[in-house]
C-alpha positions as CSV (number, residue, x, y, z in Angstrom):
1,X,0.0,0.0,0.0
2,X,2.9,2.4,0.7
3,X,3.9,2.5,-3.0
4,X,0.3,3.1,-4.0
5,X,0.0,6.0,-1.6
6,X,3.4,7.5,-2.6
7,X,2.3,7.4,-6.3
8,X,-1.0,9.1,-5.4
9,X,0.5,11.9,-3.4
10,X,3.3,12.5,-5.9
11,X,0.7,12.8,-8.6
12,X,-1.2,15.5,-6.7
13,X,2.0,17.3,-5.9
14,X,3.1,17.3,-9.5
15,X,-0.2,17.8,-11.3
16,X,-2.6,19.4,-8.8
17,X,-0.5,21.8,-6.7
18,X,-0.6,19.8,-3.5
19,X,1.7,21.5,-0.9
20,X,1.6,20.1,2.7
21,X,2.1,17.0,4.7
22,X,0.3,13.8,5.2
23,X,0.3,11.1,7.8
24,X,-1.5,7.7,7.9
25,X,-1.1,5.7,11.0
26,X,-2.5,2.4,12.1
27,X,-2.3,1.8,15.9
28,X,1.3,2.4,16.5
29,X,2.6,1.8,13.0
30,X,3.1,4.6,10.6
31,X,1.8,3.6,7.2
32,X,2.7,6.7,5.3
33,X,4.4,10.0,6.2
34,X,5.5,12.5,3.6
35,X,5.7,16.3,3.0
36,X,5.5,18.2,-0.2
37,X,5.9,21.7,-1.5
38,X,7.0,24.9,0.1
39,X,6.4,26.3,3.5
40,X,7.8,29.6,2.1
41,X,7.7,30.1,-1.7
42,X,9.8,33.2,-1.7
43,X,12.8,31.6,0.1
44,X,12.2,28.1,-1.2
45,X,11.8,26.7,2.3
46,X,10.4,23.1,1.9
47,X,7.5,21.7,4.0
48,X,8.6,18.9,6.4
49,X,6.6,16.3,8.2
50,X,6.9,18.3,11.4
51,X,5.9,21.6,9.8
52,X,3.1,23.4,11.5
53,X,0.1,24.2,9.4
54,X,-3.0,26.3,9.8
55,X,-5.9,23.9,10.6
56,X,-8.8,26.1,9.8
57,X,-12.0,24.5,11.1
58,X,-10.3,21.4,12.5
59,X,-9.7,23.7,15.5
60,X,-13.4,23.3,16.4
61,X,-12.6,19.8,17.7
62,X,-10.4,21.4,20.4
63,X,-13.2,23.7,21.3
64,X,-15.6,20.7,21.6
65,X,-13.3,18.9,23.9
66,X,-12.7,21.9,26.0
67,X,-16.5,22.3,26.4
68,X,-16.8,18.6,27.4
69,X,-14.0,18.9,29.9
70,X,-16.0,21.7,31.7
71,X,-19.0,19.3,31.6
72,X,-16.8,16.6,33.2
73,X,-15.8,19.2,36.0
74,X,-19.5,20.0,36.6
75,X,-19.1,23.6,35.6
76,X,-21.6,23.5,32.8
77,X,-24.2,21.1,31.3
78,X,-24.8,20.4,27.7
79,X,-28.5,21.5,28.0
80,X,-27.4,24.9,29.4
81,X,-28.7,27.8,27.4
82,X,-25.9,30.0,25.9
83,X,-27.8,33.1,26.9
84,X,-27.5,32.0,30.5
85,X,-23.7,31.7,30.3
86,X,-22.8,34.9,28.3
87,X,-24.6,38.2,28.0
88,X,-26.2,38.4,24.6
89,X,-28.7,41.1,25.5
90,X,-29.9,42.9,22.3
91,X,-28.8,40.3,19.9
92,X,-30.8,37.9,17.8
93,X,-29.5,34.7,19.5
94,X,-32.6,32.9,20.7
95,X,-32.9,31.9,24.3
96,X,-33.5,28.3,23.6
97,X,-30.1,27.7,21.9
98,X,-28.1,25.3,24.1
99,X,-24.5,24.3,24.2
100,X,-25.6,20.9,22.6
101,X,-27.2,22.8,19.6
102,X,-24.0,24.8,19.2
103,X,-21.7,21.8,19.2
104,X,-23.8,19.9,16.6
105,X,-24.6,22.6,14.2
106,X,-28.2,22.5,15.0
107,X,-28.6,25.9,16.7
108,X,-30.2,27.7,13.8
109,X,-28.3,31.0,14.5
110,X,-26.9,33.0,11.6
111,X,-23.3,32.7,10.6
112,X,-21.0,35.7,9.7
113,X,-20.6,34.1,6.3
114,X,-23.0,31.3,5.4
115,X,-20.8,29.1,3.2
116,X,-23.5,26.6,2.6
117,X,-25.4,29.5,0.8
118,X,-22.2,30.3,-1.1
119,X,-21.2,33.5,1.0
120,X,-17.5,34.2,0.8
121,X,-15.7,34.4,4.1
122,X,-12.9,36.6,2.6
123,X,-15.6,39.1,1.5
124,X,-16.1,39.9,5.2
125,X,-12.8,41.7,5.2
126,X,-13.2,43.9,2.1
127,X,-14.5,46.8,4.2
128,X,-13.4,45.7,7.6
129,X,-9.7,45.0,8.4
130,X,-9.1,41.3,9.3
131,X,-6.6,42.3,12.0
132,X,-9.5,44.0,14.0
133,X,-10.6,40.5,15.0
134,X,-8.2,38.8,17.4
135,X,-10.5,37.4,20.1
136,X,-13.8,35.5,20.3
137,X,-15.7,38.7,21.4
138,X,-14.6,40.6,18.3
139,X,-16.8,38.3,16.1
140,X,-20.1,39.2,17.8
141,X,-21.0,42.2,15.6
142,X,-20.6,40.0,12.4
143,X,-23.4,37.5,13.2
144,X,-25.3,38.1,16.5
145,X,-27.6,40.7,15.1
146,X,-28.8,38.7,12.1
147,X,-32.2,36.7,12.1
148,X,-31.9,33.1,12.8
149,X,-32.2,30.5,10.0
150,X,-34.5,28.0,11.9
151,X,-35.6,27.1,15.3
152,X,-32.9,25.4,17.4
153,X,-32.9,21.6,17.1
154,X,-35.2,21.4,14.0
155,X,-32.5,21.3,11.3
156,X,-28.8,21.3,10.8
157,X,-26.5,23.9,9.1
158,X,-22.8,24.2,9.5
159,X,-22.0,27.2,11.5
160,X,-18.7,28.8,12.4
161,X,-20.0,31.3,14.8
162,X,-21.6,28.7,16.9
163,X,-18.2,27.8,18.0
164,X,-17.4,31.5,18.6
165,X,-20.1,31.4,21.2
166,X,-18.7,28.1,22.7
167,X,-15.3,29.9,23.0
168,X,-17.1,32.8,24.8
169,X,-18.8,30.3,27.1
170,X,-15.3,28.7,28.0
171,X,-13.9,32.1,28.8
172,X,-17.0,33.1,30.9
173,X,-16.8,29.9,32.9
174,X,-13.0,29.6,33.4
175,X,-12.0,33.3,33.6
176,X,-9.1,32.8,31.3
177,X,-8.8,33.3,27.5
178,X,-9.9,30.5,25.2
179,X,-6.5,30.1,23.8
180,X,-5.0,29.9,27.2
181,X,-7.5,27.2,28.5
182,X,-7.1,25.0,25.3
183,X,-3.3,25.2,25.3
184,X,-3.0,24.1,28.9
185,X,-5.8,21.6,29.1
186,X,-5.6,20.0,25.7
187,X,-2.3,20.7,23.8
188,X,0.2,20.5,26.6
189,X,-1.9,17.9,28.6
190,X,-1.5,15.3,25.9
191,X,1.9,16.2,24.5
192,X,1.0,18.2,21.5
193,X,4.1,20.2,21.7
194,X,4.1,21.5,18.2
195,X,0.5,22.9,18.4
196,X,-0.3,26.5,19.2
197,X,-2.3,29.7,18.3
198,X,0.1,31.7,16.3
199,X,-0.5,35.2,14.9
200,X,0.4,36.1,11.3
201,X,2.4,39.0,12.6
202,X,4.5,36.8,14.9
203,X,7.9,36.8,13.1
204,X,9.6,34.1,15.2
205,X,7.5,31.0,14.7
206,X,8.3,28.6,11.9
207,X,5.0,27.8,10.2
208,X,3.9,27.2,6.7
209,X,2.5,30.3,5.0
210,X,-0.8,29.9,3.1
211,X,-1.0,30.5,-0.7
212,X,-4.2,30.9,-2.6
213,X,-4.5,30.2,-6.3
214,X,-5.4,33.2,-8.5
215,X,-5.2,33.7,-12.3
216,X,-4.1,36.8,-14.1
217,X,-5.7,38.3,-17.2
218,X,-3.8,35.7,-19.3
219,X,-5.2,32.9,-17.3
220,X,-1.8,32.2,-15.8
221,X,-1.7,30.7,-12.3
222,X,-0.4,33.0,-9.7
223,X,-0.1,32.4,-5.9
224,X,-1.3,35.0,-3.4
225,X,-0.5,35.0,0.3
226,X,-3.6,34.7,2.5
227,X,-2.6,37.2,5.1
228,X,-5.7,39.4,4.4
229,X,-8.2,36.6,4.0
230,X,-9.2,35.9,7.6
231,X,-8.4,36.9,11.2
232,X,-4.6,36.9,12.0
233,X,-4.9,34.6,14.9
234,X,-7.0,31.5,15.6
235,X,-9.9,31.5,18.0
236,X,-12.6,28.8,18.9
237,X,-14.0,28.5,15.4
238,X,-10.7,27.9,13.6
239,X,-7.1,28.8,13.0
240,X,-4.9,26.8,15.4
241,X,-1.6,25.6,14.0
242,X,-0.5,22.0,14.3
243,X,1.4,19.2,12.7
244,X,0.1,16.0,11.2
245,X,1.9,14.1,14.1
246,X,0.3,16.2,16.8
247,X,-3.1,15.6,15.3
248,X,-2.5,11.9,15.6
249,X,-1.4,12.4,19.3
250,X,-4.6,14.3,19.9
251,X,-6.8,11.5,18.4
252,X,-5.2,8.8,20.3
253,X,-5.3,10.7,23.6
254,X,-9.1,11.2,23.0
255,X,-9.7,7.6,22.2
256,X,-7.6,6.4,25.2
257,X,-9.6,8.6,27.6
258,X,-6.7,11.0,28.4
259,X,-8.8,14.1,27.8
260,X,-12.3,13.3,28.9
261,X,-14.1,10.9,31.3
262,X,-15.1,7.5,30.1
263,X,-18.6,8.7,29.6
264,X,-17.9,11.7,27.5
265,X,-15.2,9.8,25.6
266,X,-17.9,7.6,24.4
267,X,-20.2,10.4,23.6
268,X,-17.7,12.3,21.4
269,X,-17.0,9.1,19.5
270,X,-20.6,8.9,18.3
271,X,-23.3,11.1,16.6
272,X,-25.4,13.5,18.7
273,X,-28.3,14.3,16.6
274,X,-30.9,12.4,14.6
275,X,-30.9,14.9,11.8
276,X,-29.0,13.5,8.9
277,X,-27.7,14.8,5.5
278,X,-28.5,12.3,2.8
279,X,-26.3,11.7,-0.2
280,X,-26.4,9.1,-3.1
281,X,-23.5,7.3,-1.4
282,X,-24.7,7.4,2.2
283,X,-25.2,10.0,5.0
284,X,-23.4,12.3,7.4
285,X,-24.6,12.8,11.0
286,X,-23.1,15.5,13.3
287,X,-21.6,14.8,16.7
288,X,-19.7,17.0,19.1
289,X,-17.4,18.6,16.6
290,X,-16.9,15.5,14.5
291,X,-19.0,14.4,11.4
292,X,-19.8,10.7,11.1
293,X,-20.0,9.3,7.6
294,X,-22.0,6.2,6.9
295,X,-22.4,4.1,3.7
296,X,-25.8,3.1,2.3
297,X,-25.8,-0.1,4.4
298,X,-25.5,2.0,7.6
299,X,-21.9,1.1,8.3
300,X,-19.6,3.8,9.8
301,X,-17.0,4.7,7.2
302,X,-15.1,7.4,9.2
303,X,-15.4,10.1,11.8
304,X,-13.7,13.2,10.7
305,X,-13.3,17.0,10.7
306,X,-12.1,19.1,7.8
307,X,-11.2,22.8,7.4
308,X,-10.8,25.2,4.5
309,X,-9.8,28.8,4.0
310,X,-8.0,30.7,1.3
311,X,-4.5,28.9,1.1
312,X,-5.6,26.4,3.9
313,X,-6.9,22.9,3.5
314,X,-7.2,20.3,6.2
315,X,-8.6,16.9,6.4
316,X,-8.5,14.8,9.6
317,X,-10.1,11.4,9.7
318,X,-10.3,8.5,12.0
319,X,-11.5,4.9,11.4
320,X,-12.4,3.3,14.7
321,X,-12.8,-0.2,13.3
322,X,-9.2,-0.3,12.3
323,X,-7.7,2.3,14.7
324,X,-6.3,4.3,11.9
325,X,-5.8,8.1,11.4
326,X,-5.6,9.7,8.0
327,X,-4.4,13.3,8.2
328,X,-3.6,15.8,5.3
329,X,-2.7,19.4,6.0
330,X,-2.2,21.8,3.2
331,X,-0.9,25.3,2.7
332,X,-1.9,25.8,-1.0
333,X,-5.1,25.7,-2.9
334,X,-5.7,22.0,-3.8
335,X,-8.6,19.5,-3.8
336,X,-7.3,17.6,-0.7
337,X,-10.7,16.1,-0.2
338,X,-10.5,14.2,-3.5
339,X,-6.9,13.2,-2.6
340,X,-8.0,12.0,0.9
341,X,-10.9,10.0,-0.6
342,X,-8.5,8.2,-2.9
343,X,-6.1,7.6,-0.2
344,X,-9.1,6.3,2.0
345,X,-10.0,3.8,-0.7
346,X,-6.5,2.3,-0.5
347,X,-6.6,2.2,3.3
348,X,-9.9,0.5,3.5
349,X,-9.0,-1.9,0.7
350,X,-6.0,-3.1,2.6
351,X,-7.7,-3.7,5.9
């Protein structure tokens, strides 16, 4: 299988602009680990397997675990209403929205950019500087005064700002910043020593820069840095930096009960809503941060979380039946979802 995976990833590097790192690991055995492309195109600095990449929305998993840790500590409950935890007076956030709704994308609240409706996240920063948003509270004006899409619990719609509210809940309960809580209680707790919230204006941290594909008037491909495309530092909805190896550490710490109680470890490893998204090949059901993919026969294919921004692409999947992680982190425009799917077919065919 290694040679087939190597051929696949080299094809995407050579033909489809893949730049990033990939790790496939079964139990304690590394099946595949390679890095491609440039962490810095200008100085020709190559990506390495331990390069730190922006994870975009994969960061939502850390937020979900942090919330469940506070549930374990008895400081909050999943059916607590978000308006009872943080002050949302004057906003359009309904009083019946719970932490459970926010975690499972069933809250119905408006998003800052509704990507399911084709709204561009980058467009938010045409008239507002992206560097004005550095903390969870800074997002509030962008979504909290919009009308909800549906009544909480009646439908499902992917929502970034639901996790902004969860970050604010963490800060309200713990009295420390979201980033401080997650760094101490998740990253350092389980040995993710190459994971952090890093600002784009921090000159001392060696991370992969993000490059977005654009085309000039002659239809020639050009690469644009993503420094103005989204906020300069990650918060509870996305933007943490990590390595493929650290994401594997995170998943195995989660599975082994190192981050949550036995009860909540079981809960995060399964769907948490009866609302499904149906496709011709199967269905997807949301859990606490994770999405669960099933085939037409109802068999679990994977649990996963992905992320995407201009110049950022991330796919993080776990296959419980074979105790295998498949992780791709990219810093350049590329269809890594197709690449992941092809790699997944090789993984599952080999089991």
